[in-house]
N, C-alpha and C positions, 0 to 999 in steps of 0.2 A: 097701251102705249100706243092705241090707233087713234088715241084724242089727239097727241102729239104731232104737229105735221103744221111746219112753220111756212108752207106755201096756201094753204087753206087760207083763205077771206075768211069765215068765218070763225078759226083760230085765231088770225091776226083779230079779228074784231076783241075779243078777249082771251088772251089763253092761259088766264090765271085758274079756273076749273080745268083745264090739261092738269097743268103743273100740280094742281092738289091729288091729280090720279097718278101722277109720275112718281111724287113722293109718298103715295098710300103703298104704289109697286116696288119701293127698295131705293136703298140710300144710291145705286148707280147703274145705268143702262146702256146700254149699246145700242148705236141708233144705224142701221146699215146705210139709208141716201147720204147722211153724210160721213160715215166709216167717224165715226165719236161716240165717246165714253158720255153720258146724260148725269150729269151730277144736280141732284134739285133743293136739297135740304140746306138749313142756314150754317148749320156747322161744319159740313164739309165743305160747303163752297170757302167760310173762309178760313179753316185746317189750311185748305188747298191754297189758296192765293196766297201763305206764307211757306209753301216748302219749295225747300230749294230744289227736290227732285224734279218738280217742273219747272218747265222756262218756257215767256214768251218765243223765243229763238231757239234753234240746236245748231245751229251753224258756228255757235263757238266752241261747239266739242268736236262735232260730227258732219259730214259732209252727207248731202241727199244720199248717197248709194249707202254708207255707212249706216243711213235714219232706215234705211228702208222708203224712201222717197222718192217720188220723181221729181225734177227741177222743171219750175214756172217754164211755160212756154216766151221762149228769145223775144215773141211779141209783145206782153209782158213787164221785161228788163223796167223803165222807166216807172213805171208804178213802184214795182219790188226793189229798187234801188231808192228812190224815195223814201217808200216805208220804215226798209231795213235796213236804215242808220239816222231815223228816231228812238228816243231810250223809250219807247214804250216797246218795241220790238227788238230793244235791245240788253243783254244780261251784265251782269261785273265781268270784268271789271268798266268797261265801255260804257256802261247804263252808271255808276257809279259817278265817273269822271265827266259825263256829262250833264246829268242830274243836280251834282252839285255846284257845275256854271251857275244853271236855270234857278236854282231854289233862292238864286241872289236876288232876283225879280221879282221872287213872291216870300219873301219873308213878311208876319205879320203886319213888321212895323209901313214895309212898303205897300201890302195890302190895303191895308186901314188907311194911307195917304190917296188913294184911290174913290176912298168912297165918296165925298164931296161932287168928283165928277161923274159917279157911277150915277151917284141920287141927284143929280140938274140934268143928267143926259135923258134919266126915266121919267124924269115929270117934263123934260119937253117932249117928248116923243107920247106921254100920254095926253097931256093938251091938244096937241093935234087933232089925235084919236078923240077927245070931247067934240073940238070945234065942228071934224066931219060929220058929228054923230052917229061914230061907231066907223065900224071898217073889219079888216080881218087884222086881228091880233098876231098871228103870225108874222104878217110881214109888215105891219105899222108897230109893233112893240115888241116884240119875241127876238125877231132875228137881228133889227139891227142897234141892239143895246148892245148884246157881249161883244159883234163883231167890231164896232164904234174900239169898244173899252182893248179888244186884245191889240187891233190893229195900229190903237193910239200905243199900247207900252213897245210894243216891235215896232213902230215910225215910220208906218206904212201911210203916205199920204192921203189927206181925204181923197184927192181926185184919181185913186190908184185902185180906189178900196170895190167899184161896184164889181170886179169878177170874184170876191175873195168866196163868197157865199155858193155860188155855183160851181168854182170848181174845189169846190171842199166837198159840196153833196154828190160832185160827180166820185170823187177819191174816196170818200166813204162806201158807194155803193157797190165796192170791192171785199168789205169786211162782213158784206150778207154771206149769206149758208151756200155755196156753190152759183155763185156771180155768175148769168149767162154772158155770153162774150161780147154781146153790145154793150153791157154794163161795164165790161172791162175794158175793150176800146177808150170808151169815154175817159174813165179812170186812167188810163194811159196819156190820152190827149191831155188830160186837164194834169196832170201831173210834170208833165214837159213842159205845159205853158206858168204854172206855177213858177216850175222852178228856174226856168227862165227868167221870168222877171225877179225872183230873189239874188239870181247872181247877178242882175244889172243895181238892184237895191242893194247889196253887198259891198260891189266895188263901189257905189258913190261913199257908201258910207267908209270907204276906207280912207277915201280921199276926205273929206267932209264928215268925219265922226258925227255925232247929235246927242241928246240925252234920250236916248232908247234902248232897248233890250239888244238888239243888234249891234250896235254902236261898241253898248258893254263885253259883248262877247268876242265880238274884235277884240276888244281891249285887254282881253285877261290875260296877264302876265305872265302869269308861271307856264310856260313853256311848255310841261307836263297835263296842262290842264287845257291846253289851246285848240279848240276843233279843227278838224279841215273841213273844206268846203261844202262838202255834202252832207256832213254833219249838223254842220251851220243851216245850210239849206231844208234838211229834214225835220230841223228844230222846229224853223220858224212855222215850217208846215202844221205841225204836228201840234203847237199852241196854238194855233187859227184853229184847225179843225176839234183838238179837243176840246180849246180852251169856249166856245162857243154851241159847238153841235149840241150837246145835253143840255144845256143853261134852253138854247130855245126848245127843244123838246119837250124838258119838263114845265116851262112856261105854259106853253099851251097844252098839253095834257095834264097840267096842273089845273087850270081853269075851266075844263071841258069838266072834268073829276068834280071842280067846286058848283058848277052849274047844274051837274046828274046827284046834286048832295045839297039840295038849298039849306036841310036845318044844320050843315056846318059852314056853308054859306055867309048864310043869318049870324051865326056864332062869331063870324073873324071878324063880318061890318059891324056888330055890337064889341069888338073887345080887339083893335090893333095891337095889341100887345101879345096876340099870337101867332102874329108873321114868324116869327123864329122858327114855330115847333111848326107851321103850317106847311115851310118849305120843305121841312124832314120827310114829316109825313105824308106831304105828294110825292117826292124824290120816293119812298118807297111804295105810294100804293099804286104806282104807273109807271115802274121805271123805265125809265131812258135810254138806257142800255141792258136788254135782256140777257146779253151773253159775252162772256168773256172767255177765251180761248188758252190752253196751256200745253205745250208739247211735253208728252214722257221721256224724261232724259234716263231714269232710273224706275225698273221696276217700283209698283204701290200697289199696296191691296186697300182695299175699300171694303169695308163689310163683309170679308171675306173672299174679294174676287181679285185675283193678280189683273192687275193692267201692266201692260209691258212695254219697257223701252219703245220709244218708235210711234206710241198710239197718241192721240189728238182726245182730249178734256172740255168738254165741254160748261162751264160755270154756270148753271142757269139764274144770272142775279136775280130776274122778274121771279124765277120760282123762291128764291132765298129768302125775297124781302116780304113771301106771304106763306112761312111755315109756321102754320101753329105753334112747334114747339120753342120756337123764338119771339111769335107777337100773337096778343091775345087777340084772337078775334082777326084774324088780319085782312080779314073781306072788307071789314065797316072802316071807311074811313072815318081819323078820329084826329082831327087838330091839338085835342090836347093829350095826346101820347106824350108818356114822359120818359121811359124807356124804350128807344127807338136806334136798336144798332143797325138799320140797315146799310146794307154795304153797296148803295148805288154807285160810291166813288173809287168801290175794289177796296183792296187791301195790302197790306206787305208791302218790299220795293215798288210797286208800281199803282200806291196808291196814287188818287191824283192829286198831281203838284197843283192845281189851281181851283182844288175847292171852295177853300174860304173866299177866292173872288168869286168863283159863281152863289156860293152863297148870297155873298153880299148883294149880288146881279140880281138875282131871284125877288130877295125882300126889298130890293128897293122898286123893281117895277112892280109886286103885287101892293107895296105900300101905297104908290103912285097911283094908285089904279082903284083901291078901297078910298083914298084921299080925294082923288078927282073925280071920278066916276060910280059914284056909289049905288047908282041903278044899272049897271052895266049889265049884259044879260045878254045871252045867245041868241042871236036872229035867225041862224040855220044848222041843220046838223050838219057837222062834220064829215068828212071821208079821211077817211086809215092812208097813210103812205102804207105803198104795200111790200113794207120791208118789215122784219123779224128784228134782227140783233139793234137795230138802230129802229126805235118806236116812236113815231111823230103822227102829226096829222097832217093831213094836204093845206090845212089853213083854218082858221078858226073865225068866222062872221060873228061880229056883235053887234050890239046898237046900245045909245047911251040916252036914254030918254029925259 
């Protein structure tokens, strides 16, 4: 257990050896610093993601007092109001109602219609990187592509998009383990500003609907399926945050892994048909979302250990994706891996609704870089973000010779 330290820079640099120790130690272990039960094995994580005795929230069944929990500080209320009305943190029937509406924008046909736009934008971003002889892959390609795509879907004007990424980053800071008060304060401020912006945009769309997701949600004509204004705001923020955060980090984590595995990068450059498998393997190899939390709504048992109602479980995605019981040679990056049931997009009713779009975006940027920047190389060793749950880099400096 001593090796698992999500605040230690050495652990953050490479958590996978510590995960191996966790898996060797057992199927579930209590971690006192966060008051959570850690679940490190793929089979258990996969099963518990689908177990309805667990929930992303408990407030549909219990009060804080009933559940033996303390209500969040009043100063954090704007963040929790925003977060708690998004479908990721709701359970049926509210989750079902909201997801049914939003899923209409993420049908295979709708997502496939976005492919030309995504491909064109990825090509333009890479062209600019090449013309400059290199740059920061994070800010020049990885961030602007998915932010533009989800903003386009939502109908956010291009002139309004500059604060979207900073708002998202500040809000996502609250998903880390035991976030300090300054992180919470930034999340609250971003929640207020983002909510105010969306409230104004929704009002505009009510007056002048467009061909976008916000207008579509407003126009939902089935009275039982209507969203409250808060649900609509929370849904838009969730779609923006989830719609780009994992894609951004998967892009830079993935390319950093390729630079550190030159034989795999050479194979990919020699055969671009490997791109779809490469996307899946890189998502597995250095997982952008390392942990997903669940509340225990009814007592469960894991390997003879009873985890009581009111407890919190930490499902370790990064560890599950390196479990040798599921993945042969898990520490090896293998772009030809065919049997790859990684859980980077979660599972069960909270499976990532935008996974098909994320795959298109990741493949588009990778293909554009392979085709337009065949000599792309690492210009400087990157710094890891000081985060555990959302795993990424501060930047990724590259050059094109």
